[in-house]
Phi, psi and omega in degrees: 000326179300321180296328178294320177297319180295316179297325179299328181281347184057068188300328180294320177296320180292321178297322179296320177300311181298320181296314181295321177296323178295320178298318179296316180301311186282310192266346174259300186286306184291307182293325179297318179293325178296328182276315188272332182199061186298332182262352184255323192236150173215148179299137179257346178270106190293164178299320177298315178298319180300315182288334171294321177296314179301315181298319179297313180297316181294319178297317179295318178296320178297318176299321177297321177297320181293311183292332176296318179287331177297313182281344183260018186301314181293314181296319180293333178296339177261312187286321182212066183300330181282347181247002182288124184251309180291127182090350178246302180254331181236129181293156179299322179299314180294325178294320177297318178299315180297319179301312182293323178298313182294311184293314179294325176297317178295319179294313181298317180294320178296319179294317178299319179295317179299323177295320182294329179264010174062038176210091183291345177297334179296343182292341185304318178299315184292337176272317188287322184298311178299322179296316180294323177295324177294311180298321178299310183295321185282326188222307192294331182300332184272000182256152184292120172071326183300311179298322178298317181293321180300312180295321178296321178294320178295322177296318180292335184288341185295306177296330178289326175294318176301317178301317181302315181285313185291306181292320179298330179283332182276327188303312180296326183288320188250017184301317181295321179294317180297318183294328182275349183284114185290335182274003179108182182287113181288351179265007181301330181302327178298314181297313182297314180297316184292324177289325175298311180293327177295317178296320178298314180296321181297308184293316182293322178291319179301313180296317180297320180295323178293320177298319178298327176294325174294321179296324187258017189299326183297307180292322179299318182292320183295326185251026167081014177288155180237056180286169185303314179298329179286323183284314186250353179095159184294319182295314179295325178293320176300317179297321178298317179296319180296317178298314179297323179295319178292320176296323178301312181296317179299317180294326180299311181289323179299321182295332180296331183260333183277318185267135182287354179299339183255017175293338180231108338260124186302311186298315183293322177294320179298318178297316179300313180299319183292321184275351181240282186300309185295319179295319179295318179296317178300316176299320179297322178296317178299315179295325180295320180299329181266349186295137182230324188235180183303320181298319180296316182288329175295319177299316181293324178299315178293328179297323180285339169296319179295321178304313181296316181297314180292323179298318178293342175295345177301323181288337175291315177302315179302316184286332186272340186258000000 
């Protein structure tokens, strides 16, 4: 029974969140400071604080996974009867209790963290995210594109939340140094990297969520959902995914030239992106054109998880070179 509770939380997805946050911490903030100002700047957001932030985000995300399964019981009985946990192995009442424990735990930890860094305004994310996940599971998930965009925005908010805490902790300490720097703010790389990764997370999550709607079309249609494949059809949805994928690649290359985060070293990052992210996306487009059944779309959904993970590897290349 314990394993059923663990599966309900989707531990691999939660581990991926923690891993990506760790990559940003080490290869953007720590390595970036070593390159741009090793003698001037040091992180003010402690390691303990960082792991409290990770724990808060992971708890809120886990709560979102639970409430999603609570509201999807009927649909899951059609789409994935062999994987349905709530209502089969775990009662709905126990699932609700688990949801509140996880979400309230994430909110409380976030509030405590905001108090420790002397800025309670940071609590807004920890309050707003569980509420949005509830609204998504209860209503927005069944609407065309809106629910997909909501989840994509929540994914994009994670690196921006890190930026809020990390940069926000440094700014008061080093404001005089930054103001006196004639060449501009040396911490700008943090902002650029986090917005880049947020955009990457948004687009890759949006595409993955639309693919998941293709995977779940049978149950969604039976229980009155109005997801994009139901509204415009499977063929049109495939075309939409391909267009978004091409825009994704175009935006990827455009960012290499527009954002100064890739001035060091531009060529190597471009080669990495081309040999990893772009090739995987191209392979995904080919597989999408041939995809016919749930198994095919499930494969593509997992493929886009890899796209996000490999994409975040760009900051590793940046930090190591």
